[in-house]
VOGU-3710 file (C-alpha; in Angstrom, 3 decimals, decimal comma):
1> mvspasfrda> 117,111/76,060/85,638  117,526/79,826/85,446  120,997/81,248/84,985  122,249/84,332/86,871  121,996/86,440/83,706  118,448/85,251/83,006  117,357/85,984/86,546  118,828/89,475/86,234  116,994/89,976/82,943  113,755/88,754/84,528
11> ivsgannlak> 113,979/91,443/87,204  114,626/94,108/84,553  111,762/92,782/82,429  109,369/92,831/85,370  110,363/96,401/86,206  109,893/97,498/82,587  106,478/95,866/82,350  105,395/97,757/85,440  106,944/101,061/84,363  105,193/101,152/81,024
21> nrnmidemni> 101,851/100,613/82,770  102,466/102,791/85,805  100,002/105,512/84,777  97,259/102,912/84,510  98,108/101,663/88,008  98,184/105,215/89,341  94,669/105,788/88,052  93,468/102,611/89,753  94,857/103,676/93,125  91,756/104,962/94,879
31> fpvpdgdtgt> 92,979/105,313/98,438  93,530/109,001/99,321  96,934/108,668/100,952  100,260/110,278/100,045  101,908/106,958/99,387  99,272/107,166/96,736  100,339/106,738/93,159  100,937/103,029/93,504  102,275/102,461/89,998  104,818/105,252/90,350
41> nmsltidsav> 105,849/104,193/93,850  106,273/100,550/92,886  108,216/101,554/89,763  110,515/103,826/91,743  111,036/101,026/94,255  111,981/98,294/91,814  113,957/100,653/89,580  116,183/101,477/92,536  117,359/97,870/92,216  117,312/97,711/88,425
51> kqvsamkpss> 119,754/100,621/88,208  122,224/98,521/90,185  121,768/95,083/88,604  121,128/95,858/84,935  124,831/96,194/84,132  125,999/93,408/86,438  127,676/90,242/85,203  126,584/88,059/88,096  128,221/84,798/89,066  125,118/83,441/90,794
61> veeisscvss> 121,403/84,024/91,279  122,233/84,551/94,938  124,331/87,589/94,012  121,538/89,103/91,929  118,736/88,390/94,394  120,774/89,696/97,330  121,495/92,946/95,490  117,870/93,324/94,419  116,657/92,734/97,964  119,049/95,271/99,463
71> yllrgargns> 118,287/98,074/97,017  114,544/97,439/97,016  114,488/97,907/100,765  116,434/101,157/100,546  114,361/102,455/97,663  110,959/101,334/98,941  108,272/104,023/98,691  104,987/103,743/100,528  103,160/100,632/101,603  103,225/99,004/98,186
81> gailslifkg> 106,968/99,553/97,815  107,680/98,180/101,282  105,650/95,037/100,632  107,307/94,588/97,242  110,709/94,776/98,921  109,663/92,061/101,377  108,540/89,752/98,597  111,958/89,986/96,977  113,706/89,746/100,331  111,977/86,392/100,734
91> masglrglef> 113,004/85,460/97,216  116,629/86,168/98,123  116,431/83,821/101,108  115,165/81,028/98,858  118,046/81,537/96,432  120,770/81,843/99,075  123,834/79,796/98,198  122,593/78,943/94,678  124,322/79,556/91,367  121,212/78,670/89,348
101> ansqallegl> 117,538/78,876/90,295  115,026/76,084/89,971  111,289/76,039/90,568  111,531/74,701/94,113  113,977/77,419/95,194  111,742/80,126/93,731  108,728/78,617/95,490  110,524/78,551/98,843  111,677/82,118/98,389  108,210/83,317/97,456
111> gvgvkcsyna> 106,823/81,543/100,515  109,246/83,398/102,768  108,239/86,622/101,020  104,573/85,922/101,788  105,361/85,306/105,452  107,541/88,409/105,738  104,903/90,571/104,070  102,058/89,445/106,302  104,204/89,717/109,439  105,361/93,225/108,583
121> vmkptegtml> 101,862/94,663/108,216  100,263/95,221/111,619  96,737/94,497/110,389  96,918/92,650/107,045  94,003/93,384/104,745  92,843/90,754/102,286  92,046/91,935/98,776  95,375/93,760/98,504  98,735/92,768/97,021  99,216/90,580/100,115
131> tvvrvawerg> 96,411/88,346/98,888  97,809/88,372/95,361  101,259/87,119/96,381  99,812/84,566/98,827  97,391/83,022/96,337  100,106/82,998/93,666  102,431/81,119/96,027  99,662/78,660/96,986  98,929/77,985/93,309  102,635/77,379/92,644
141> kdflkhnkda> 102,964/75,150/95,690  100,017/72,986/94,640  101,367/72,762/91,089  104,843/71,587/92,146  103,306/69,072/94,524  101,968/67,232/91,480  104,649/68,289/88,959  107,981/68,043/90,795  110,065/68,192/87,614  108,293/71,215/86,141
151> svaefwtqic> 110,456/73,836/84,473  110,742/77,350/85,847  108,678/78,609/82,903  105,864/76,150/83,673  106,023/76,911/87,379  106,073/80,701/86,933  103,115/80,477/84,558  101,144/79,054/87,474  102,402/81,864/89,695  101,084/84,444/87,216
161> egaeealams> 97,734/82,689/86,862  97,356/82,483/90,634  98,170/86,168/90,965  95,577/87,115/88,347  92,999/84,906/90,046  93,583/86,669/93,359  93,485/90,072/91,684  90,078/89,288/90,192  88,820/88,434/93,684  89,996/91,707/95,234
171> pdllpvlkkv> 86,713/93,639/94,699  84,804/90,913/96,535  87,251/91,011/99,444  87,383/94,814/99,616  83,887/96,299/99,121  85,347/99,767/98,562  87,024/98,448/95,390  83,774/96,953/94,179  81,938/100,198/94,829  84,260/102,099/92,514
181> gvvdaggkgl> 84,674/99,286/90,006  88,425/98,644/90,136  90,807/95,935/91,315  93,591/96,508/93,828  96,298/98,745/92,381  99,219/97,158/94,242  98,027/93,688/93,297  97,840/94,690/89,645  101,342/96,098/89,830  102,650/92,832/91,250
191> clifegmlsv> 100,913/90,868/88,474  102,676/93,051/85,888  106,065/92,404/87,488  105,440/88,656/87,539  104,296/88,735/83,889  107,423/90,598/82,875  109,569/87,990/84,611  107,667/85,195/82,861  108,556/86,696/79,481  112,212/85,938/80,228
201> fkdgkvvvnp> 111,668/82,572/81,927  109,449/81,346/79,079  110,709/83,022/75,909  113,987/84,665/76,885  112,547/88,082/75,964  112,986/91,165/78,115  109,926/93,425/78,069  110,954/96,776/76,610  110,123/99,957/78,470  108,821/102,416/75,832
211> ltqreksell> 109,199/105,498/78,052  111,061/108,401/76,527  114,361/109,382/78,071  112,716/112,407/79,718  110,008/110,219/81,227  112,624/107,803/82,508  114,579/110,564/84,194  111,411/111,948/85,744  110,419/108,506/87,022  113,834/107,796/88,498
221> sedssefsep> 114,240/111,246/90,045  114,396/111,134/93,820  112,062/114,112/93,862  109,437/112,443/91,689  106,417/112,519/93,968  103,777/114,223/91,853  100,401/112,593/91,447  99,484/111,353/87,982  96,490/113,197/86,660  93,227/111,318/87,179
231> knnsllnfan> 91,490/110,488/83,942  88,334/108,732/85,125  85,253/109,593/87,120  85,583/106,610/89,474  88,663/108,134/91,079  86,857/111,420/91,658  83,778/109,674/92,994  85,830/107,703/95,464  87,921/110,653/96,606  84,769/112,644/97,224
241> nyedinftyc> 83,090/109,949/99,297  85,976/108,235/101,035  86,579/109,848/104,408  88,311/107,010/106,245  91,616/108,756/106,889  92,142/107,801/110,505  95,557/109,423/110,857  96,893/112,567/109,245  100,599/111,971/108,655  102,273/109,308/106,544
251> teciiqnnge> 105,663/108,918/108,227  108,559/106,989/106,714  112,201/106,650/107,664  115,211/104,464/107,020  117,431/103,849/110,050  121,040/102,685/110,088  121,004/99,953/112,751  123,559/100,815/115,447  124,039/97,134/116,261  122,721/97,229/119,811
261> rseneavdyl> 119,822/95,062/118,671  119,723/92,383/115,999  117,575/92,899/112,926  114,681/90,889/114,359  114,968/92,485/117,799  114,953/95,995/116,340  111,994/95,260/114,073  109,994/93,613/116,863  110,783/96,450/119,283  109,594/99,162/116,900
271> rkffenlgdc> 106,498/97,285/115,764  105,417/96,746/119,363  106,020/100,396/120,245  104,124/101,676/117,169  101,191/99,278/117,555  98,820/101,782/119,163  100,180/104,920/117,525  98,727/104,577/114,047  97,791/102,245/111,222  99,267/100,890/107,967
281> ivvvgdseii> 102,335/100,002/110,016  105,187/98,325/108,153  108,572/97,760/109,810  111,131/95,769/107,823  114,874/95,471/107,840  118,052/93,623/107,079  121,381/93,333/108,827  122,183/97,002/108,190  119,002/99,105/108,002  115,433/99,263/109,263
291> kvhihtedpg> 112,632/100,753/107,144  109,587/102,215/108,941  106,225/103,188/107,450  103,260/104,316/109,582  100,213/106,568/109,401  100,031/108,525/112,655  98,945/111,743/114,337  102,334/112,342/115,973  105,350/111,832/113,701  107,590/113,288/116,407
301> vilqeaikig> 106,948/110,377/118,759  107,657/107,918/115,963  110,966/109,540/115,063  112,053/109,955/118,692  111,671/106,232/119,236  113,109/105,196/115,885  116,323/107,125/116,428  117,081/104,901/119,425  117,821/102,134/116,918  120,387/104,218/115,028
311> qfltvkienm> 120,889/107,299/112,902  118,412/108,294/110,194  119,401/107,817/106,565  116,140/109,297/105,260  112,957/110,764/106,764  109,701/111,615/104,968  106,477/113,010/106,475  103,429/113,824/104,345  99,939/115,099/105,170  97,361/112,608/103,888
321> reqnrvlkek> 94,357/114,851/104,392  95,970/117,557/102,289  96,869/114,988/99,634  93,245/113,848/99,547  92,130/117,454/98,985  94,601/117,816/96,126  93,466/114,504/94,658  89,870/115,722/94,495  90,778/119,016/92,904  93,055/117,415/90,347
331> aiaqtiepee> 90,300/114,980/89,442  88,106/117,979/88,603  90,874/119,699/86,675  91,578/116,477/84,714  94,840/117,711/83,230  97,811/119,898/84,055  99,513/121,652/81,205  103,223/120,878/80,774  105,718/123,332/82,134  107,743/125,566/79,906
341> mmekvdptee> 111,341/124,548/79,386  113,492/126,668/81,662  117,182/127,287/81,053  119,302/129,617/83,126  120,273/132,920/81,477  122,422/135,847/82,556  120,625/138,787/84,225  121,048/141,472/81,559  117,788/143,449/81,965  116,735/145,486/84,976
351> igfvvvcsga> 113,267/144,030/85,681  111,587/140,736/84,803  108,435/138,840/85,764  107,575/135,234/86,640  103,892/134,319/86,951  102,149/131,145/88,106  98,913/130,391/86,246  97,118/127,859/84,044  94,943/128,052/80,963  96,163/129,164/77,539
361> gvknlfrdlg> 94,141/132,379/77,558  95,225/133,366/81,052  98,844/132,750/80,116  98,483/134,952/77,060  97,049/137,749/79,215  100,140/137,733/81,378  102,471/137,488/78,377  100,760/140,485/76,797  101,392/142,419/80,009  105,119/141,702/79,820
371> cdrivtggqs> 105,579/138,484/81,764  108,879/136,755/80,927  108,298/133,272/82,295  105,182/131,310/83,212  105,080/128,387/85,627  102,041/126,221/84,981  100,071/125,800/88,167  97,461/127,180/90,491  94,652/125,688/92,540  95,388/121,963/93,115
381> mnpstedimk> 98,474/122,303/90,890  100,993/123,924/93,187  104,487/124,136/91,674  107,537/123,517/93,817  110,093/126,013/95,038  112,498/124,531/92,510  110,029/125,149/89,671  109,777/128,822/90,607  113,528/129,094/91,143  114,223/127,682/87,667
391> aalatpaktv> 111,772/130,145/86,129  113,439/133,055/87,937  116,884/131,922/86,783  115,525/131,661/83,233  114,406/135,304/83,408  117,110/137,680/82,052  116,698/140,318/84,755  118,628/141,634/87,741  115,370/141,911/89,700  112,625/139,325/89,159
401> fvlpnnknii> 109,092/139,933/90,409  107,251/136,669/91,146  103,440/136,616/91,191  102,169/133,347/92,748  98,458/134,095/92,129  97,473/131,544/94,769  97,791/131,703/98,540  99,175/128,155/98,661  102,086/129,083/96,398  103,307/132,190/98,205
411> isasqavali> 105,500/130,237/100,642  107,128/128,209/97,872  107,805/131,401/95,961  109,272/133,055/99,057  111,603/130,112/99,637  113,057/130,603/96,177  114,271/134,067/97,204  116,990/132,655/99,477  118,118/130,091/96,915  119,059/132,558/94,176
421> edrrvvvves> 122,278/134,528/94,536  122,976/136,140/91,163  119,781/138,242/90,992  117,171/139,684/93,319  113,818/137,940/93,580  110,812/139,861/94,909  107,520/138,111/95,673  104,367/140,132/95,042  101,831/138,319/97,199  99,001/137,943/94,692
431> ktipqglsam> 96,513/135,276/95,791  94,300/135,159/92,687  94,599/135,588/88,933  92,766/138,966/89,006  95,158/140,217/91,680  98,108/139,169/89,550  96,700/140,894/86,486  96,030/144,048/88,489  99,585/144,051/89,812  101,027/143,709/86,320
441> laydadagve> 98,847/146,587/85,078  100,023/148,753/87,967  103,708/148,225/87,187  105,520/151,413/86,143  108,637/150,892/84,043  109,984/154,310/85,091  109,717/153,614/88,819  112,155/151,752/91,055  111,783/148,284/92,546  110,565/149,376/95,975
451> enlkvmsesi> 108,090/151,880/94,563  106,710/149,295/92,161  106,389/146,711/94,925  104,356/149,195/96,919  102,123/150,192/94,004  101,572/146,610/92,857  100,732/145,473/96,396  98,247/148,323/96,799  96,551/147,430/93,500  96,034/143,900/94,800
461> kktktgqttl> 94,114/145,236/97,803  91,755/147,174/95,533  90,881/144,175/93,345  87,845/141,985/94,002  87,971/138,381/92,823  84,927/136,278/91,974  84,984/132,592/91,025  82,457/129,899/90,189  83,270/126,215/90,258  81,726/122,795/90,798
471> asrdaefggi> 81,485/121,390/94,314  83,578/118,241/94,539  81,613/116,758/97,440  78,573/117,139/99,694  79,266/119,699/102,402  77,867/122,544/104,468  79,469/125,978/104,827  77,991/128,916/106,691  74,578/127,308/106,745  74,603/126,602/102,995
481> kikkddiial> 74,097/122,910/102,262  75,943/121,882/99,135  75,591/118,757/97,026  78,324/117,356/94,857  78,371/119,055/91,422  76,452/122,093/92,643  77,840/125,315/91,196  79,295/127,351/94,032  80,123/131,054/93,920  83,071/132,563/95,783
491> cdgkltfksk> 83,811/136,226/96,410  87,374/136,843/97,561  87,544/133,215/98,635  84,316/133,215/100,643  81,357/131,055/99,681  78,351/133,258/98,891  75,735/130,957/97,318  75,101/127,823/95,261  73,279/127,279/91,982  72,438/124,725/89,314
501> nsvraatklv> 73,028/126,989/86,307  76,462/128,270/85,277  75,321/131,485/83,590  72,856/132,429/86,350  75,471/131,765/89,025  78,119/133,824/87,221  75,711/136,705/86,585  74,451/136,816/90,148  77,992/136,733/91,525  79,478/139,474/89,380
511> lsmidsntsf> 76,472/141,753/89,869  76,886/141,398/93,620  80,499/142,559/93,286  80,000/145,760/91,281  78,906/149,174/92,554  78,781/152,786/91,338  82,560/153,073/91,687  83,368/150,078/89,493  85,641/150,994/86,580  86,775/147,642/85,207
521> vtiiygdsit> 85,126/144,225/85,018  87,016/141,360/83,400  85,164/138,097/82,739  87,551/135,182/82,283  85,779/131,990/81,264  87,226/128,518/81,658  87,566/125,401/79,549  84,079/124,122/80,451  82,275/127,322/79,379  81,349/128,421/75,837
531> keqaekvkkk> 81,871/131,888/74,408  78,083/132,255/74,054  77,605/131,627/77,774  80,277/134,193/78,632  78,668/136,793/76,340  75,322/136,294/78,094  77,005/137,165/81,382  78,661/140,222/79,817  75,329/141,472/78,458  73,752/141,332/81,935
541> vcskvtshad> 76,740/143,103/83,491  76,772/145,863/80,872  73,123/146,605/81,619  73,943/147,246/85,266  77,271/149,102/85,325  77,709/152,764/84,564  78,599/153,845/81,037  82,185/154,664/81,934  82,885/151,133/83,241  84,873/148,865/80,932
551> vsvvdggqpi> 83,595/145,260/80,667  85,706/142,710/78,787  85,488/138,974/78,134  88,552/136,708/77,905  88,748/133,036/76,933  91,021/131,973/79,771  90,841/128,232/79,179  91,530/127,654/82,871  90,589/124,388/84,590  88,537/124,106/87,803
561> yqfifsve> 86,965/127,570/87,700  84,099/128,051/85,219  84,353/131,823/85,602  86,881/134,149/87,181  85,854/137,788/87,647  88,104/140,739/88,268  86,307/143,836/89,553  88,143/147,117/90,142
//
């Protein structure tokens, strides 16, 4: 028999075992959807319950399981989180009315969880965590049939073995997993939770979560939705080749049931209405709330119908195609440098600068030009409005110029303007690193804010930007057929040609950008390029430009772009 305290500890142990392995699960998650980082989403889901039950002194396993079920449903993120909540909802039904839990009650609860999970998914796919929980339950059921007096530890051992057996089968059931060489991420996460629970049932030991306090706070933050950085080529290969995104928007909401329909009636009504409006449909609920998850082309229709059930408690809509693009680019970048620590300071100076960029050398360039604060980010690594706001508040100036250096960051930077009241924030709309550098060079400490904004903006218009990078997928642009890993050259964002050689591509690009009026050429080489390669490019450029033109080479250390050229 399992006591209320032991059952509580088992839930905490399962959550900890998942949390400490969440990055591994995130890397396994190959499907390019925004409810993507499966390990993080499952951890956030189960931790929403752990925060409530960890300090409880429960009188029964029913009390614990009911609380876990309720908070899992409210905290469920993405498909994997919704299915996890259903598994524990079923568990709660099996433990209803019980002070202690035995093997048979856990089996019955898990069986209900399997049924709820399969019923909630419009088109269940085998090879996922659905298969893992079903096979685990079937293994446990067969075991108890022949071992009626088995302890919970013996029974749950069979559950774990069944789950692992199903997980090993997932690549054979889902060819896309086999192609990339991974097992199902959600299924692996469920196995880790079950293993953590077994540690308590068998040995009375709670798995310890080794995350630092900062990591814990980041994981539990309601705003924690960033993708973990890919660290293997299989993720990149899959993201490049997988195009089966049938619907653009991942739409989720939690509805407070107005009571006009029962839980089952409300769930059935919504599932029937949504049936032909998307895929990955999950509609679950309890006596108070209904949770909806669907991939669709028209979130408005979904929300208009959902609100008929009751008022919204939460709504989330994310663009899966955009997330897939970011996933590919992050896979190329491999890592994102940590942000600087930002603490608010009083605005004592007149002018200050916040710049968004990445790469140690690029950061140093901006610091040398007088930048106060740097937000790590750029292509595929877009910081949030809050990140930029914090940096501006950490700048000791009455007027803060913000240089986004990427067209996708300008809106976020502009939104920060309205959020800051104790100082003025001015966005200089730089779209590239060279534009940002040119703007900083144009700044005149003796001029006023408006005059500087004008001069800096004009300098941006006069700056040409060249970039070379690796193609992340096969494609065709403007009649140019590109293969994955071709070197592509961009001039002011427009594709100009492809190549197989980094130095030749860089040389050809920069030479096409210079003319008799060129005064400055800056060659910024990235983390995949050697100094010798960069010097070869400089030598070619120097032989073509006029004697009065200044050509310089900088070790930028930036990801993604092999070379960045600034031509003025």
